[in-house]
C-alpha positions as CSV (number, residue, x, y, z in Angstrom):
1,M,100.7,101.8,34.4
2,S,97.1,102.7,33.0
3,P,96.7,103.4,29.3
4,A,96.4,107.3,29.0
5,A,99.0,108.1,31.0
6,T,101.4,106.5,28.6
7,E,100.0,108.5,25.7
8,S,98.2,111.9,26.1
9,G,95.8,113.0,23.3
10,R,97.1,116.1,22.3
11,D,100.6,113.9,22.2
12,L,99.0,111.1,19.9
13,T,100.5,111.2,16.2
14,V,98.0,110.5,13.2
15,G,98.6,109.5,9.2
16,V,96.9,108.8,6.7
17,E,96.4,106.5,3.8
18,E,94.0,108.1,0.6
19,E,93.2,105.9,-2.0
20,F,92.0,107.3,-5.9
21,F,91.0,106.0,-9.4
22,L,92.4,107.3,-12.3
23,V,90.0,108.6,-14.9
24,D,90.2,109.4,-18.7
25,G,88.8,113.3,-19.4
26,F,85.5,111.5,-19.5
27,G,85.8,109.7,-15.8
28,H,86.4,106.2,-17.3
29,L,89.0,104.0,-15.3
30,S,92.6,103.9,-16.7
31,T,94.8,100.6,-16.4
32,A,98.0,102.9,-16.0
33,G,98.1,103.0,-12.6
34,P,101.1,100.5,-12.0
35,D,102.9,102.7,-14.8
36,V,102.0,105.8,-12.7
37,V,103.6,104.2,-9.3
38,T,106.4,103.1,-11.5
39,E,107.0,106.7,-12.8
40,A,106.5,108.7,-10.1
41,G,107.0,106.6,-7.1
42,H,110.1,108.2,-6.3
43,D,108.7,111.8,-6.1
44,I,106.0,111.0,-4.2
45,H,106.3,109.4,-0.5
46,G,104.5,106.4,0.2
47,L,103.3,105.8,-3.2
48,Q,101.8,102.0,-3.8
49,R,99.7,99.8,-6.0
50,E,96.4,98.4,-5.5
51,L,94.5,95.5,-6.6
52,A,92.8,97.4,-9.4
53,R,94.9,98.7,-12.4
54,C,92.8,102.0,-12.2
55,Q,93.3,102.4,-8.2
56,I,96.6,103.9,-6.6
57,E,97.3,104.7,-3.0
58,T,99.3,107.3,-0.8
59,A,100.2,107.5,2.1
60,T,101.5,110.6,4.7
61,G,104.2,110.3,6.6
62,V,103.9,110.7,11.1
63,C,101.9,113.5,11.6
64,H,101.2,115.6,15.0
65,T,98.8,118.2,14.5
66,G,95.7,118.5,11.9
67,K,97.3,121.4,10.2
68,R,100.7,119.6,9.3
69,L,98.6,116.7,7.7
70,H,96.7,119.3,5.7
71,E,99.9,120.3,4.2
72,E,101.1,116.5,3.6
73,L,97.9,116.0,2.0
74,C,97.5,118.7,0.0
75,G,101.1,118.3,-1.3
76,L,100.5,114.8,-2.0
77,R,97.7,114.7,-4.4
78,R,99.3,117.4,-5.9
79,R,102.2,115.7,-7.0
80,L,100.0,112.7,-7.8
81,A,97.2,114.7,-10.1
82,K,100.2,116.2,-11.5
83,A,101.9,112.7,-12.4
84,A,98.1,111.5,-13.9
85,A,98.2,114.8,-16.0
86,A,101.6,113.6,-17.5
87,R,99.4,110.8,-18.8
88,D,96.3,112.6,-20.2
89,L,94.8,111.2,-17.0
90,L,93.1,113.2,-13.9
91,L,93.1,111.9,-10.4
92,L,89.4,111.0,-9.1
93,P,88.5,111.3,-5.1
94,S,85.4,109.6,-5.0
95,G,84.7,106.2,-2.8
96,T,83.2,104.7,-6.3
97,A,83.8,104.7,-9.8
98,L,81.1,107.5,-11.7
99,T,81.3,105.5,-14.8
100,D,79.4,102.6,-16.1
101,E,82.7,100.3,-17.5
102,G,80.7,97.7,-19.0
103,L,83.8,94.9,-17.9
104,P,85.2,94.7,-14.4
105,P,88.4,96.3,-13.4
106,A,91.6,94.9,-14.1
107,I,93.5,93.5,-11.8
108,T,97.5,94.5,-10.5
109,P,100.1,91.5,-12.3
110,N,101.6,90.6,-8.6
111,P,100.9,87.2,-7.2
112,R,98.9,88.1,-4.1
113,Y,96.1,90.0,-6.0
114,E,96.3,87.2,-8.8
115,E,95.3,84.8,-5.6
116,M,93.3,87.3,-4.4
117,A,91.0,86.5,-7.5
118,H,91.6,83.2,-7.7
119,R,89.9,82.5,-4.4
120,F,87.0,84.8,-3.7
121,G,86.1,85.2,-7.3
122,S,83.4,88.0,-8.7
123,I,83.4,89.4,-5.2
124,V,87.1,91.1,-6.8
125,D,85.3,92.3,-9.7
126,T,82.5,94.3,-7.9
127,V,84.8,95.9,-4.4
128,T,86.9,98.3,-6.4
129,T,86.5,101.1,-4.5
130,C,88.8,104.4,-3.1
131,G,88.9,104.6,0.9
132,C,91.2,106.4,3.4
133,H,92.5,104.5,6.4
134,V,93.6,106.6,9.6
135,H,97.0,105.4,11.9
136,V,96.7,106.8,15.0
137,G,99.9,105.1,17.7
138,I,98.9,103.4,20.3
139,P,101.0,102.5,23.5
140,N,101.0,98.8,23.2
141,R,98.2,96.6,21.0
142,D,96.6,95.8,24.7
143,V,96.0,99.2,24.8
144,G,95.0,98.8,21.1
145,V,91.5,96.5,21.6
146,Q,90.8,98.5,24.6
147,V,90.5,101.6,21.9
148,S,89.5,99.5,19.6
149,N,85.9,98.7,22.3
150,Q,85.6,102.3,23.4
151,M,85.1,103.5,20.0
152,R,83.0,100.9,17.7
153,G,80.3,102.6,18.6
154,W,81.1,106.1,17.2
155,L,81.8,104.0,13.5
156,P,78.4,105.4,12.3
157,V,78.7,108.7,13.1
158,L,82.2,108.5,11.1
159,L,81.2,106.9,8.3
160,A,78.6,109.0,8.1
161,L,80.6,112.3,8.3
162,A,83.1,110.4,5.5
163,A,80.7,109.4,3.1
164,N,81.5,110.3,-0.5
165,S,80.0,108.2,-2.8
166,P,76.5,108.4,-4.1
167,F,76.8,107.6,-7.5
168,H,78.2,104.7,-9.5
169,S,78.4,103.2,-13.0
170,G,76.2,106.0,-14.3
171,H,73.6,106.1,-12.0
172,D,72.1,107.2,-8.1
173,T,72.6,105.2,-5.3
174,A,70.1,106.8,-2.8
175,Y,73.0,105.9,-1.0
176,H,75.5,108.8,0.8
177,S,78.5,105.8,0.9
178,W,77.5,103.2,-1.8
179,R,81.6,102.2,-1.3
180,H,80.4,100.7,2.4
181,I,77.8,98.9,0.9
182,M,80.0,97.6,-1.9
183,W,83.3,97.3,0.2
184,S,81.1,94.9,2.8
185,R,81.3,91.9,0.3
186,W,84.3,90.8,1.4
187,P,83.7,88.0,3.7
188,S,86.3,89.9,6.7
189,V,84.5,93.2,6.3
190,G,82.6,94.8,9.0
191,P,82.6,96.3,12.4
192,P,85.5,95.1,15.3
193,P,83.7,92.4,17.4
194,H,84.1,93.2,21.4
195,F,87.5,91.8,22.5
196,D,88.8,91.2,25.9
197,S,92.2,91.2,25.6
198,A,94.6,91.4,22.5
199,D,95.8,87.2,23.0
200,Q,91.6,86.5,22.0
201,Y,92.0,89.6,19.0
202,E,95.0,87.3,17.8
203,S,93.0,84.4,18.0
204,V,90.1,85.2,16.4
205,V,92.3,86.7,13.6
206,D,93.8,83.7,13.1
207,A,90.3,81.3,13.4
208,M,89.4,84.1,10.5
209,I,92.6,83.1,8.1
210,G,91.6,79.8,9.2
211,T,88.0,80.0,8.0
212,G,89.3,81.2,4.4
213,A,87.1,84.1,5.0
214,A,90.7,85.8,5.0
215,M,93.6,85.1,3.0
216,D,96.1,86.4,5.4
217,R,96.3,89.0,8.2
218,G,96.3,92.1,5.8
219,M,92.9,90.8,4.4
220,I,91.1,91.2,7.8
221,Y,89.5,94.4,6.7
222,W,87.5,95.2,10.1
223,H,86.9,98.9,10.4
224,V,89.0,99.1,13.0
225,R,92.1,97.0,13.3
226,L,95.4,97.1,14.7
227,S,98.4,97.2,12.6
228,D,100.9,94.8,12.0
229,N,103.9,97.2,10.6
230,Q,103.3,99.7,13.0
231,P,102.3,100.5,15.9
232,T,99.5,102.1,15.5
233,I,95.2,101.4,15.6
234,E,93.7,101.7,12.5
235,V,90.2,102.7,11.3
236,R,89.2,102.1,7.8
237,I,85.2,103.3,7.6
238,A,85.8,106.2,5.3
239,D,85.4,107.3,1.8
240,V,88.1,108.8,0.5
241,A,87.5,112.1,0.7
242,M,86.7,114.9,-1.7
243,T,88.9,117.1,-0.3
244,A,92.2,117.1,1.5
245,A,91.1,120.0,4.2
246,H,87.8,116.7,4.7
247,A,90.3,114.0,4.9
248,A,92.4,115.7,7.7
249,L,89.2,116.8,9.3
250,Y,88.3,113.4,9.0
251,A,91.6,112.3,10.7
252,V,91.7,114.4,13.1
253,A,88.1,113.7,14.5
254,V,89.8,109.4,14.5
255,K,93.0,111.0,16.1
256,G,90.4,112.5,18.7
257,L,88.3,109.8,19.6
258,V,91.6,107.6,20.1
259,G,92.7,110.1,23.2
260,W,88.9,110.2,24.3
261,A,89.2,106.6,24.6
262,L,92.4,106.3,26.3
263,R,90.9,108.8,28.9
264,S,87.9,106.9,29.3
265,L,89.9,103.6,30.0
266,D,92.0,105.5,32.5
267,D,88.9,106.8,34.1
268,G,87.6,103.3,34.0
269,L,84.6,104.5,32.2
270,T,83.5,102.3,29.5
271,V,80.7,102.5,26.7
272,P,77.8,100.4,26.2
273,W,78.1,97.6,24.2
274,L,76.4,97.3,21.0
275,R,75.8,94.2,19.7
276,G,77.6,93.3,16.4
277,E,74.1,92.8,14.3
278,L,72.8,96.2,15.9
279,L,75.8,98.0,15.1
280,R,76.2,96.4,10.8
281,A,72.3,98.3,11.1
282,Q,73.2,101.6,12.1
283,L,76.3,101.5,9.5
284,W,73.8,100.4,6.7
285,R,71.6,103.4,7.9
286,A,75.1,106.0,8.4
287,A,75.7,104.9,4.6
288,R,72.4,105.3,3.0
289,D,71.0,108.5,5.2
290,G,74.7,110.2,5.7
291,L,74.6,113.3,8.0
292,D,70.7,113.4,8.2
293,G,70.5,110.0,9.6
294,E,70.7,108.8,13.1
295,C,72.0,106.1,15.4
296,T,72.9,104.9,19.2
297,S,74.8,107.6,20.8
298,P,77.7,106.0,22.3
299,A,77.9,109.0,24.5
300,T,74.4,108.4,25.7
301,D,73.2,104.9,24.5
302,R,69.7,106.5,22.8
303,S,69.1,107.1,19.5
304,L,70.1,110.8,17.9
305,P,70.5,112.6,15.0
306,I,73.7,112.4,13.4
307,R,74.2,115.9,13.4
308,R,74.1,116.0,16.8
309,Q,76.1,114.0,17.7
310,L,78.8,115.8,15.5
311,E,78.4,118.6,18.5
312,M,78.7,115.8,21.2
313,L,81.5,113.8,19.2
314,N,83.7,117.7,19.2
315,D,82.6,117.9,23.1
316,C,83.9,114.5,23.8
317,V,87.6,114.7,22.3
318,A,88.3,118.5,22.3
319,P,89.7,118.3,25.6
320,G,92.1,115.7,24.8
321,L,93.2,118.4,21.8
322,G,95.9,120.5,21.2
323,A,94.4,123.9,20.8
324,S,95.7,124.0,17.2
325,D,93.7,120.8,17.0
326,R,90.7,121.5,18.9
327,A,90.2,125.1,16.6
328,F,91.3,122.5,13.8
329,L,88.3,120.2,14.7
330,E,85.9,123.0,15.2
331,S,86.0,125.2,12.2
332,G,85.9,122.0,9.8
333,L,82.8,120.1,11.1
334,D,81.6,124.3,11.2
335,T,82.1,123.9,7.5
336,V,80.9,120.0,7.0
337,L,77.6,121.0,8.4
338,R,77.1,124.6,6.1
339,E,78.5,123.2,3.3
340,G,77.7,119.5,3.2
341,T,79.8,116.3,3.1
342,G,81.6,115.0,-0.5
343,A,78.4,113.1,-1.1
344,E,76.1,116.2,-0.7
345,R,78.2,118.3,-2.5
346,Q,78.2,115.7,-5.8
347,R,74.8,115.5,-5.9
348,A,74.4,119.0,-5.6
349,E,76.3,119.4,-8.4
350,F,74.8,116.6,-10.6
351,A,71.5,118.6,-9.5
352,R,73.1,122.0,-10.7
353,G,74.5,120.7,-14.0
354,G,72.2,117.3,-14.5
355,T,75.0,115.5,-15.3
356,L,77.7,113.5,-14.2
357,A,80.2,115.6,-16.5
358,A,79.3,118.4,-13.8
359,V,80.4,115.4,-11.2
360,L,83.5,114.7,-12.7
361,D,84.9,118.1,-13.2
362,L,83.7,119.1,-9.1
363,L,85.9,116.0,-7.6
364,T,88.5,116.8,-10.1
365,R,89.0,120.2,-9.3
366,E,88.7,120.2,-5.8
367,V,91.1,116.6,-5.6
368,V,94.1,119.4,-4.6
369,S,91.9,121.8,-1.9
């Protein structure tokens, strides 16, 4: 049976994991993440501790439409912001911390996290970032590696769409996604290799762990990977979104690309294979320039502006989405192109207010929208 015959694009399921910073009223990182999880975990689905005590993570349930996903994300964010407020803290939806903390973030007490800190040293001190991970259901792991091969060329476009970390440690980084640059310090991070089979995928994972570059399977941090705990493909390229609406838009774009990949495979079509080093370079360009950059188009195999490629992405994925998701994606992309990404909105707010306090106010106000 062909890949697309087992799962049509409009029937695909999607779920989202979001990481947030907990900060005080001045934007400084809090160490209360584990305590908030303990106190609020029974009320908030998928609430989890993170590597750093200043972070917290939520996960939606399995959703079938962007509208339903948006509702879940809004609900989770509101409940989490309320739990944070009970400790006089704020929920900060930014890929990187705004303020200069002076000292590395404290590690959450946990044997695995403590072993990571021991093995990887100062890398752990410098990679505290918040991302958005999208899971899309797939028929099996063999299909999953083929979908990964098809999707990897779209990663710069997805990164530019999701960029939301222009400021870090009190200054403008000159990047739209500084989180991408920081996170890339892990030795197991990067675009996924091109795989011939699921067996080859597993062989490379085992080899990565064997080198020590990954402590275990959970530390295979490729921007697209196969989930070990559920039948999904996971796309991990995004900064956490400023708004729930932007997170849902991004997730529907990812879902649509998985559906497009399945249909392409069913039709015997493959995209040009972009070399890993070139893909890394184009990801750097997307992290720096955001929507104003350009990269090689998977649809044409030539360099095009990313804003143009968002239109092409919509054209590619729309045929496989249901009517609700098609409208959701088209409307959301139109809003982003008109109002800007999270990174663009942060910079615009800084230009108006002249301080990072104005950016903090924007982010903590918009987190529940």
